[in-house]
C-alpha positions as CSV (number, residue, x, y, z in Angstrom):
1,G,21.9,-12.3,4.3
2,S,19.4,-15.1,3.8
3,A,16.2,-14.9,1.8
4,A,14.3,-14.9,5.1
5,S,16.3,-11.9,6.5
6,S,15.9,-9.9,3.3
7,A,12.1,-10.6,3.3
8,S,12.0,-9.4,6.9
9,Y,14.0,-6.3,6.3
10,P,13.7,-5.1,2.7
11,P,16.5,-2.6,2.2
12,E,15.7,1.1,2.6
13,V,18.4,3.4,1.3
14,I,18.5,6.9,2.8
15,A,21.0,9.7,2.4
16,I,21.5,12.4,5.0
17,D,24.0,15.1,5.0
18,A,26.0,16.5,7.9
19,V,27.4,19.9,8.5
20,V,30.9,20.5,7.0
21,N,33.0,21.1,10.1
22,H,35.3,24.0,10.5
23,G,37.2,24.0,13.8
24,S,34.8,23.3,16.7
25,L,31.6,24.2,14.7
26,Q,30.2,20.6,15.1
27,F,30.1,21.0,18.9
28,R,27.9,24.0,18.9
29,T,24.4,23.3,20.2
30,K,22.7,24.4,17.0
31,V,24.9,22.2,14.8
32,L,24.7,19.2,17.3
33,D,20.9,19.5,17.2
34,R,20.8,19.8,13.4
35,D,22.8,16.6,12.8
36,L,21.1,14.7,15.6
37,N,17.7,15.6,14.1
38,K,18.9,14.7,10.6
39,A,19.9,11.2,11.8
40,W,16.7,10.8,13.8
41,L,14.5,11.6,10.8
42,G,16.6,9.6,8.5
43,F,16.4,6.6,10.8
44,G,12.6,6.8,10.9
45,G,11.8,9.3,13.6
46,G,8.6,11.4,13.2
47,F,6.6,8.9,11.2
48,E,3.1,8.5,12.6
49,S,2.4,5.3,10.6
50,K,4.6,2.7,9.0
51,S,7.8,3.7,10.7
52,P,10.8,1.9,9.2
53,S,12.1,-1.1,11.1
54,G,15.0,-3.4,11.0
55,P,18.7,-2.7,11.7
56,I,20.5,0.4,10.4
57,S,23.8,-0.2,8.7
58,T,25.9,2.9,8.7
59,G,29.4,4.2,9.2
60,M,31.6,7.2,9.3
61,W,28.8,9.7,8.4
62,G,29.9,13.3,8.3
63,C,33.6,12.4,8.6
64,G,36.1,12.3,5.7
65,V,35.7,15.4,3.5
66,F,33.1,16.8,6.0
67,R,35.8,16.7,8.7
68,G,33.4,15.5,11.4
69,D,34.7,14.0,14.6
70,P,34.2,10.2,14.2
71,L,33.3,9.6,17.9
72,L,30.8,12.4,17.9
73,K,29.2,11.2,14.7
74,C,29.0,7.6,16.0
75,L,27.3,8.8,19.2
76,Q,24.8,11.0,17.3
77,Q,23.8,8.0,15.1
78,A,23.6,5.7,18.2
79,M,21.4,8.2,20.0
80,A,19.1,8.6,17.0
81,A,18.9,4.8,16.5
82,A,18.0,4.3,20.2
83,Q,15.3,7.0,20.0
84,V,13.6,5.3,17.1
85,G,14.1,1.8,18.6
86,R,16.3,0.4,15.9
87,E,19.5,-1.6,16.1
88,L,22.6,0.2,14.8
89,K,25.3,-1.7,12.9
90,F,28.2,0.7,12.7
91,S,31.2,0.1,10.5
92,T,34.5,1.8,11.0
93,F,35.6,0.5,7.6
94,G,38.7,-1.1,9.1
95,N,39.8,1.8,11.2
96,S,41.0,-0.1,14.3
97,K,41.7,3.0,16.3
98,C,38.1,4.3,15.9
99,E,36.7,0.8,16.5
100,S,38.6,0.5,19.8
101,Q,37.6,4.0,20.9
102,F,33.9,3.4,20.0
103,R,33.9,0.1,21.9
104,R,35.4,1.6,25.0
105,V,33.0,4.6,25.0
106,H,30.0,2.3,24.3
107,A,31.0,0.0,27.2
108,A,31.4,2.9,29.6
109,I,28.0,4.4,28.6
110,R,26.2,1.0,29.0
111,T,28.0,0.3,32.3
112,A,27.0,3.7,33.7
113,G,23.4,3.4,32.4
114,V,23.6,6.7,30.6
115,T,20.4,7.6,28.8
116,V,20.1,9.3,25.5
117,G,19.0,12.5,27.3
118,Q,21.9,12.4,29.7
119,L,24.3,11.8,26.8
120,Y,22.8,14.8,25.0
121,Q,23.4,17.0,28.0
122,I,27.0,15.8,28.2
123,L,27.6,16.7,24.5
């Protein structure tokens, strides 16, 4: 980025964990809520003053060794970013299958006008 963009958005590094998935554990309401809340808080939710701003750069959080479903984790992060009013820059780290899937789902959600609350009910 340019000097202007780094001055506008000084980097903030956060680390949030996700539940280690076993079978369909990640789709249980309690676990969905836990990881969604973790992302929301990590992205700046719940701050009364000086809420973080600027884009969020993230990727396959909770996947890999945590065995999370990539689409679910992408959706959770998108929902959390939307709720705190921040742009999400999501990287699939070159995984073209995931990128294609994410783009199709994102387009369908936008076309249908699905809200965060509606998406939560679907999950």
